[in-house]
C-alpha positions as CSV (number, residue, x, y, z in Angstrom):
1,M,3.1,5.8,13.5
2,D,5.4,9.1,13.4
3,F,8.9,9.2,13.0
4,G,9.9,9.5,16.5
5,E,8.0,6.3,17.2
6,F,9.4,4.5,14.2
7,T,13.1,5.4,15.0
8,G,12.4,4.7,18.5
9,Q,11.4,1.1,17.3
10,V,14.4,0.6,15.0
11,T,16.7,1.9,18.5
12,H,15.2,-0.2,20.5
13,R,14.8,-3.5,18.3
14,L,18.5,-3.1,17.1
15,E,19.6,-2.4,20.6
16,L,21.6,0.4,18.9
17,P,23.0,3.8,21.2
18,G,20.9,6.6,19.6
19,T,18.9,7.8,16.8
20,G,21.4,8.7,14.5
21,K,22.6,5.0,14.4
22,S,19.0,4.2,13.9
23,V,17.8,6.5,10.8
24,R,21.3,5.2,9.2
25,A,20.1,1.9,9.5
26,I,16.8,2.7,8.2
27,R,18.4,5.2,5.1
28,A,20.5,2.1,4.3
29,T,17.6,-0.6,4.0
30,L,15.1,1.5,2.6
31,M,17.4,3.4,0.0
32,T,18.7,-0.1,-1.1
33,L,15.3,-1.7,-1.4
34,G,14.3,1.5,-3.5
35,Q,16.9,0.8,-6.0
36,R,15.9,-2.6,-6.4
37,I,12.1,-2.0,-6.3
38,Q,10.1,-0.6,-9.3
39,K,9.6,3.4,-9.0
40,D,5.8,2.7,-8.3
41,E,5.8,0.0,-5.9
42,A,8.4,2.2,-4.1
43,K,5.7,5.3,-4.1
44,D,3.0,2.5,-2.9
45,L,5.6,1.5,0.0
46,A,6.4,5.0,1.3
47,S,2.9,6.0,1.2
48,S,2.1,4.3,4.8
49,L,5.4,5.0,6.2
50,P,6.3,8.7,8.3
51,M,7.2,11.4,5.7
52,E,10.7,11.5,7.2
53,I,11.5,7.8,6.2
54,D,9.4,7.4,2.9
55,W,11.8,9.7,1.2
56,Y,14.7,6.7,1.3
57,L,12.5,4.8,-0.7
58,T,11.8,7.3,-3.5
59,G,13.4,10.9,-3.3
60,A,17.1,9.4,-2.4
61,V,16.6,7.1,-5.0
62,R,18.5,8.0,-8.7
63,E,17.3,4.7,-10.4
64,H,14.5,2.2,-9.2
65,G,14.1,-1.1,-10.8
66,E,18.1,-2.0,-10.8
67,R,18.6,-6.0,-11.0
68,F,20.5,-7.4,-8.0
69,D,20.5,-10.3,-6.0
70,W,20.2,-10.7,-2.1
71,H,23.9,-11.0,-1.7
72,E,24.6,-7.3,-3.4
73,F,21.3,-6.3,-1.7
74,I,23.2,-6.9,1.7
75,D,26.5,-5.5,0.4
76,R,25.0,-2.1,-0.4
77,V,23.4,-1.9,3.0
78,S,26.6,-3.0,4.9
79,E,28.4,-0.1,2.8
80,I,26.0,2.5,3.5
81,E,25.6,1.9,7.1
82,G,29.3,1.0,7.7
83,I,28.9,-2.4,9.6
84,D,29.6,-5.8,8.5
85,R,27.6,-8.0,6.3
86,S,26.1,-10.1,9.0
87,K,24.9,-7.5,11.1
88,A,23.3,-5.6,7.9
89,A,21.7,-8.5,7.1
90,Y,19.6,-9.2,10.7
91,H,19.1,-4.7,10.4
92,A,17.7,-5.4,7.1
93,R,15.6,-7.9,8.3
94,V,14.0,-6.0,11.5
95,I,13.7,-3.1,9.4
96,I,11.5,-5.0,7.0
97,D,9.5,-6.6,9.6
98,L,9.0,-3.0,11.1
99,V,7.8,-1.7,7.9
100,A,5.6,-4.9,7.5
101,S,3.8,-4.2,10.6
102,I,2.9,-0.7,9.5
103,V,2.0,-1.2,5.9
104,P,-0.9,-3.0,4.0
105,E,0.0,-6.9,3.8
106,S,-0.7,-6.3,0.0
107,E,2.1,-4.0,-0.5
108,I,4.3,-6.0,1.2
109,Q,3.3,-8.7,-1.1
110,Q,3.7,-6.7,-3.9
111,V,7.4,-6.1,-2.7
112,R,8.1,-9.4,-2.6
113,N,6.6,-10.1,-5.9
114,Q,9.4,-8.1,-7.3
115,L,12.0,-9.8,-5.3
116,P,12.1,-13.5,-6.7
117,E,13.4,-16.7,-5.0
118,G,15.0,-18.8,-7.5
119,D,17.7,-21.4,-8.0
120,D,20.0,-18.7,-9.3
121,G,21.0,-17.6,-5.6
122,E,18.5,-14.7,-5.5
123,N,17.6,-15.6,-1.6
124,W,15.4,-12.7,-1.3
125,D,13.2,-14.6,0.9
126,Q,16.0,-14.1,3.7
127,L,14.6,-10.5,3.6
128,F,11.3,-11.4,4.9
129,S,12.4,-14.4,7.3
130,L,11.3,-12.5,10.5
131,V,8.1,-11.6,8.9
132,D,7.4,-14.9,8.2
133,S,8.4,-16.2,11.3
134,G,5.4,-14.0,12.9
135,G,7.6,-10.6,13.2
136,W,8.4,-9.0,16.2
137,G,6.6,-10.0,19.3
138,D,5.9,-9.2,22.9
139,A,6.8,-13.4,23.2
140,Q,9.8,-13.3,21.2
141,E,11.3,-10.1,22.8
142,A,10.7,-11.6,26.4
143,Q,12.4,-14.7,25.6
144,T,15.9,-13.5,23.8
145,G,16.5,-10.4,25.9
146,G,15.4,-8.0,23.2
147,G,13.9,-9.6,20.3
148,P,15.4,-11.6,17.4
149,Q,19.1,-12.4,17.4
150,P,21.2,-11.9,14.4
151,T,21.9,-14.5,12.2
152,D,24.5,-14.6,9.5
153,E,23.4,-14.0,5.8
154,S,22.6,-17.4,5.0
155,G,19.9,-17.8,7.8
156,G,22.2,-19.1,10.6
157,D,23.1,-18.0,14.1
158,A,25.8,-15.5,13.8
159,S,27.2,-16.1,17.0
160,A,27.6,-19.9,16.5
């Protein structure tokens, strides 16, 4: 998948008005993920992505391996993207699902291993909830009129 296809998929899945907003969403999610995971893992994950996008995991990140939880992740994505937390969580899930459809499954598992789920509120499994539910598919898109709908950061329906 090249840059145009990747950004086109993000534009379509998130129903964004154009490539600029899509690139901002991609940058926000992948830069923040790159800050959280170790440098070697960021390079491994980036190696399967389009060159213009892999940079957000590696070159755009000053410090890898920072320790922060799911809530801080969403705060950072929200701030970079300039949207509310609920939309930021949804955007991150959709982008991670697209990444998971491109990279080897072992790479996603290695990322997940660096984002532990625990009793302390980490809640990292939320980032992979779309991946875990089977990912973005034609049937899902047809049923919802555009794919999975945004949920709040706790996993509930944001429109409720």
